[in-house]
N, CA and C of each residue as an Amber inpcrd file, in Angstrom:
protein
   342
 131.7210000  21.5390000 100.3570000 130.8690000  21.5880000  99.1950000
 131.0690000  20.3060000  98.4020000 129.9710000  19.7040000  97.9680000
 130.0330000  18.4550000  97.2180000 129.7520000  18.7200000  95.7450000
 130.4840000  18.0320000  94.9010000 130.2580000  18.1140000  93.4610000
 129.3320000  16.9930000  93.0300000 128.7210000  17.1700000  91.8810000
 127.8660000  16.1370000  91.3050000 128.7610000  15.0090000  90.8080000
 128.2770000  13.7770000  90.8720000 129.0570000  12.6430000  90.3860000
 129.3630000  12.7970000  88.9060000 130.5040000  12.2780000  88.4980000
 130.8820000  12.3340000  87.0910000 129.8470000  11.6270000  86.2290000
 129.6330000  12.2080000  85.0440000 128.7040000  11.6030000  84.0960000
 127.2760000  12.0790000  84.2560000 126.9780000  12.7690000  85.3250000
 125.6320000  13.3000000  85.5090000 125.5620000  14.7070000  84.9630000
 124.4470000  15.0280000  84.3230000 124.2450000  16.3640000  83.7880000
 123.9120000  17.3210000  84.9250000 124.5690000  18.4550000  84.9490000
 124.2670000  19.4630000  85.9700000 123.4020000  20.5740000  85.3980000
 123.1410000  20.5120000  84.0820000 122.3330000  21.5190000  83.4170000
 120.9330000  20.9790000  83.1880000 119.9360000  21.8370000  83.3270000
 118.5560000  21.4270000  83.0760000 118.2570000  21.3880000  81.5820000
 119.1350000  22.0110000  80.7860000 118.9350000  22.0260000  79.3320000
 120.3040000  21.9640000  78.6560000 120.3910000  21.1730000  77.5890000
 121.6230000  21.1140000  76.8180000 121.3400000  20.6060000  75.4090000
 122.1730000  21.0020000  74.4740000 122.0950000  20.5190000  73.1050000
 122.8820000  19.2210000  73.0550000 122.1990000  18.1390000  72.6390000
 122.8230000  16.8240000  72.6400000 123.5160000  16.5070000  71.3210000
 122.9810000  17.0020000  70.2060000 123.5380000  16.6890000  68.8980000
 123.0120000  17.7050000  67.8840000 123.7990000  17.9480000  66.8370000
 123.3950000  18.8680000  65.7670000 123.5550000  18.1380000  64.4460000
 122.5460000  18.2620000  63.5750000 122.6000000  17.6590000  62.2450000
 122.2380000  18.7290000  61.2100000 122.3740000  18.4420000  59.9260000
 122.0030000  19.4300000  58.9040000 120.5170000  19.8050000  58.9130000
 119.6690000  18.9560000  59.5000000 118.2410000  19.2560000  59.4930000
 117.7150000  19.8140000  60.8050000 118.5360000  19.8260000  61.8530000
 118.0910000  20.3610000  63.1340000 119.0190000  19.9430000  64.2530000
 118.5310000  20.0450000  65.4800000 119.3470000  19.6410000  66.6260000
 118.4830000  19.0150000  67.7060000 119.1160000  18.1780000  68.5270000
 118.4470000  17.5130000  69.6260000 118.7200000  18.2960000  70.8980000
 117.6510000  18.5720000  71.6200000 117.7340000  19.3720000  72.8310000
 117.2450000  18.5320000  74.0010000 118.0590000  18.4290000  75.0220000
 117.6970000  17.6950000  76.2230000 117.1940000  18.7080000  77.2430000
 115.8940000  18.6360000  77.5490000 115.2830000  19.5540000  78.5140000
 114.7730000  18.7200000  79.6900000 115.4350000  18.8970000  80.8280000
 115.0770000  18.1660000  82.0480000 114.8640000  16.6840000  81.7700000
 115.8710000  16.0540000  81.1990000 115.9270000  14.6280000  80.9290000
 114.9590000  14.1350000  79.8560000 114.3600000  15.0180000  79.0930000
 113.5240000  14.6140000  77.9590000 114.1380000  15.1920000  76.6930000
 114.3900000  14.3150000  75.7190000 115.0290000  14.7520000  74.4830000
 113.9720000  15.1390000  73.4570000 114.2240000  16.2830000  72.8060000
 113.3210000  16.7980000  71.7600000 114.1640000  17.1650000  70.5520000
 113.5950000  16.9400000  69.3600000 114.2750000  17.3380000  68.1330000
 113.7270000  18.6950000  67.7020000 114.6120000  19.6070000  67.3500000
 114.2410000  20.9570000  66.9190000 114.6270000  21.0890000  65.4410000
 113.6490000  20.8930000  64.5220000 113.9710000  20.9670000  63.0920000
 114.1280000  22.4160000  62.6330000 115.1120000  22.6450000  61.7740000
 115.3470000  23.9950000  61.2560000 114.1770000  24.4890000  60.4170000
 113.4320000  23.5790000  59.7890000 112.3010000  24.0280000  58.9590000
 111.1930000  24.6350000  59.8190000 111.0270000  24.1440000  61.0460000
 110.0150000  24.7020000  61.9520000 110.5500000  25.8550000  62.8010000
 111.8610000  25.8920000  62.9880000 112.4890000  26.9160000  63.8200000
 113.6580000  27.5380000  63.0420000 113.3490000  28.3740000  62.0450000
 114.3850000  28.8930000  61.1370000 115.4130000  29.8070000  61.7970000
 115.1470000  30.2920000  62.9960000 116.0950000  31.1900000  63.6750000
 117.4180000  30.5080000  63.9610000 117.3870000  29.1780000  64.0270000
 118.5840000  28.4260000  64.3750000 119.3850000  27.9510000  63.1630000
 118.8190000  28.0770000  61.9810000 119.4300000  27.5100000  60.7710000
 120.8640000  27.9880000  60.5310000 121.1310000  29.2640000  60.6880000
 122.4580000  29.8120000  60.4140000 123.2800000  30.0530000  61.6790000
 122.8160000  29.5240000  62.7970000 123.5280000  29.7260000  64.0650000
 124.7720000  28.8450000  64.1310000 125.7570000  29.3300000  64.8290000
 126.9640000  28.5310000  65.0560000 126.6860000  27.5120000  66.1690000
 127.5620000  26.5390000  66.2860000 127.4260000  25.5440000  67.3560000
 127.4880000  26.2490000  68.7180000 128.3840000  27.2160000  68.8560000
 128.4980000  27.9480000  70.1280000 127.1980000  28.6790000  70.4490000
 126.5610000  29.2700000  69.4550000 125.2950000  29.9810000  69.6870000
 124.1770000  29.0050000  70.0450000 124.1460000  27.8410000  69.3850000
 123.1120000  26.8410000  69.6760000 123.2550000  26.2630000  71.0840000
 124.4830000  26.0070000  71.4740000 124.6920000  25.3530000  72.7700000
 124.5980000  26.3030000  73.9530000 124.5730000  27.5910000  73.6910000
 124.4150000  28.5810000  74.7570000 122.9240000  28.8040000  74.9870000
 122.2880000  27.8590000  75.6690000 120.8490000  27.9060000  75.9140000
 120.5880000  27.8730000  77.4100000 119.6060000  28.6450000  77.8290000
 119.2460000  28.7420000  79.2510000 117.8070000  28.2920000  79.4510000
 117.5040000  27.8470000  80.6530000 116.1480000  27.4960000  81.0450000
 115.7780000  28.3660000  82.2400000 115.3630000  29.6310000  81.9740000
 115.0610000  30.5430000  83.0870000 113.8850000  30.0950000  83.9520000
 112.9560000  29.3430000  83.3540000 111.8470000  28.7640000  84.1010000
 111.5510000  27.3980000  83.4670000 110.7880000  26.5580000  84.1280000
 110.5600000  25.2060000  83.5990000 109.9000000  25.1570000  82.2150000
 109.2700000  26.2430000  81.8090000 108.5380000  26.2340000  80.5380000
 109.0910000  27.2460000  79.5330000 110.2950000  27.7350000  79.7800000
 110.8350000  28.8210000  78.9510000 112.3000000  28.5620000  78.6250000
 112.6230000  28.6060000  77.3130000 114.0020000  28.4570000  76.8410000
 114.4750000  29.7840000  76.2780000 115.7630000  30.0710000  76.4550000
 116.3050000  31.3350000  75.9460000 117.7260000  31.1250000  75.4290000
 117.9660000  31.5920000  74.2040000 119.2880000  31.6000000  73.5820000
 119.7710000  33.0440000  73.5510000 120.6000000  33.4730000  74.4980000
 121.0130000  34.8830000  74.5770000 121.7860000  35.3800000  73.3570000
 122.6530000  34.5660000  72.7830000 123.4450000  35.0160000  71.6360000
 122.5770000  35.2240000  70.4030000 121.4430000  34.5320000  70.3360000
 120.5360000  34.6510000  69.1880000 119.3220000  35.5130000  69.5070000
 119.1320000  35.8470000  70.7710000 117.9610000  36.5810000  71.2580000
 116.6680000  35.8670000  70.8560000 116.6240000  34.5660000  71.1200000
 115.4610000  33.7310000  70.8020000 114.8810000  33.2010000  72.0990000
 113.5750000  33.3920000  72.2560000 112.8130000  32.8550000  73.3840000
 111.8250000  31.8330000  72.8380000 111.7130000  30.6920000  73.4870000
 110.7340000  29.6840000  73.0690000 110.0610000  29.0880000  74.2850000
 108.7780000  28.7790000  74.1190000 108.0860000  27.9870000  75.1320000
 108.4920000  26.5360000  74.9050000 108.7560000  25.7940000  75.9580000
 109.1430000  24.3930000  75.8300000 108.0590000  23.6240000  75.0740000
 106.8040000  23.9580000  75.3310000 105.6880000  23.2760000  74.6620000
 105.7110000  23.4890000  73.1450000 106.2790000  24.5900000  72.6730000
 106.3260000  24.8400000  71.2280000 107.2170000  23.8290000  70.5120000
 108.1280000  23.1880000  71.2340000 108.9530000  22.1460000  70.6250000
 108.1350000  20.8860000  70.3680000 107.1830000  20.6190000  71.2490000
 106.3240000  19.4440000  71.0930000 105.1720000  19.6960000  70.1200000
 104.6990000  20.9330000  70.0620000 103.5360000  21.2690000  69.2250000
 103.7780000  22.5730000  68.4630000 104.6870000  22.5750000  67.4720000
 104.9800000  23.8250000  66.7550000 103.7750000  24.3770000  65.9980000
 102.8170000  23.5190000  65.6590000 101.6260000  23.9780000  64.9370000
 100.7600000  24.9080000  65.7900000 100.8630000  24.8210000  67.0920000
 100.0980000  25.6870000  68.0030000 100.7500000  27.0570000  68.1950000
 101.9980000  27.1760000  67.7360000 102.7600000  28.4040000  67.9350000
 103.2320000  28.9320000  66.5850000 102.4180000  29.7780000  65.9430000
 102.8550000  30.3070000  64.6440000 104.1460000  31.1130000  64.7930000
 104.9700000  31.0520000  63.7730000 106.2490000  31.7610000  63.8090000
 106.0190000  33.2610000  63.8610000 106.6140000  33.8950000  64.8500000
 106.5100000  35.3420000  65.0080000 107.9060000  35.8720000  65.2670000
 108.2610000  36.8870000  64.5210000 109.5700000  37.4950000  64.7210000
 109.4330000  38.9930000  64.6160000 110.0460000  39.7070000  65.5310000
 110.0280000  41.1700000  65.4690000 111.2590000  41.6980000  64.7480000
 112.1440000  40.8000000  64.3980000 113.3770000  41.2130000  63.7120000
 113.0510000  41.5950000  62.2730000 113.6980000  42.6230000  61.8020000
 113.5300000  43.0170000  60.4140000 114.2480000  42.0150000  59.5340000
 113.6600000  41.6930000  58.3820000 114.3780000  40.7730000  57.5020000
 115.6920000  41.3990000  57.0730000 116.6880000  40.5620000  56.9290000
 117.9870000  41.0680000  56.5150000 117.8790000  41.5480000  55.0790000
 118.1260000  42.8080000  54.8900000 118.0270000  43.3960000  53.5680000
 119.3620000  43.2180000  52.8620000 119.3050000  42.5960000  51.7240000
 120.5330000  42.3560000  50.9860000 120.9820000  43.6470000  50.3340000
 122.1900000  44.0280000  50.6210000 122.7170000  45.2720000  50.0690000
 123.2260000  45.0420000  48.6620000 122.8720000  45.9550000  47.7830000
 123.3280000  45.8960000  46.4010000 124.5890000  46.7280000  46.2740000
 125.5240000  46.2680000  45.4470000 126.7340000  47.0790000  45.2710000
 126.3740000  48.4080000  44.6230000 127.0450000  49.4300000  45.0850000
 126.7820000  50.7510000  44.5220000 127.7270000  51.0050000  43.3620000
 127.2420000  51.7890000  42.4280000 128.0880000  52.1560000  41.2940000
 128.9190000  53.3580000  41.7040000 130.1450000  53.3520000  41.2820000
 131.0220000  54.4790000  41.6020000 130.5150000  55.7110000  40.8800000
 130.4370000  56.7970000  41.6060000 129.9910000  58.0520000  40.9890000
 131.1200000  58.6430000  40.1640000 130.7640000  59.0240000  39.0110000
 131.7650000  59.6650000  38.1640000 131.6300000  61.1660000  38.3080000
 132.7390000  61.8050000  38.5400000 132.7070000  63.2580000  38.6170000
 132.8090000  63.7920000  37.2020000 132.0590000  64.8430000  36.8870000
 132.1100000  65.3880000  35.5310000 133.5230000  65.8840000  35.2000000
 133.9130000  65.6660000  33.9880000 135.2230000  66.1260000  33.5380000
 135.2170000  67.6400000  33.4650000 136.1820000  68.2220000  34.0850000
 136.2880000  69.6860000  34.0260000 137.1610000  70.0350000  32.8370000
 136.6160000  70.8420000  32.0300000 137.3860000  71.2290000  30.8510000
 138.3060000  72.3970000  31.1340000 137.8740000  73.2360000  32.0300000
 138.7060000  74.3880000  32.3660000 138.7740000  74.5430000  33.8680000
 139.8850000  74.9010000  34.3730000 140.0160000  75.1550000  35.7980000
 139.4620000  76.5240000  36.1240000 139.2920000  76.8050000  37.3740000
 138.7470000  78.0900000  37.7990000 139.6680000  79.2280000  37.3640000
 140.9770000  79.0350000  37.4840000 141.9130000  80.0830000  37.0740000
 141.8000000  80.3650000  35.5880000 141.6510000  79.3150000  34.8320000
 141.5610000  79.5330000  33.3810000 140.2980000  80.3070000  33.0390000
 139.2110000  80.0730000  33.7430000 137.9620000  80.8040000  33.4800000
 138.1210000  82.2710000  33.8650000 138.8440000  82.5070000  34.9760000
 139.0310000  83.8840000  35.4090000 139.9140000  84.6690000  34.4340000
 140.8760000  83.9650000  33.8320000 141.7770000  84.6410000  32.9000000
 141.0700000  84.9560000  31.5850000 140.1010000  84.2870000  31.3070000
 139.4720000  84.7020000  30.0990000 139.0250000  83.6760000  29.2170000
């Protein structure tokens, strides 16, 4: 069995760099920038989640840890692909107030006694 020469990419897709505004994705030797403003699903992702990307077919990208599927063409023309998400928006939980139990003035035994 022969290995690929050192320095050659063995992956058809990889994240090349991450910045505060987005990340660079190398798809079959073509580099594309993925801005967070156009692809908000990636904004809060960790580096490990971003770099775990698969290319199941030549025109389909998948991030399993984020459950995000994208057409490769949507990176070149995001205006043709309106943002669609089936995920429910994260509902911010409000702190609950502690319930106060009513003060008991008399115990059950005291009521029975009279």
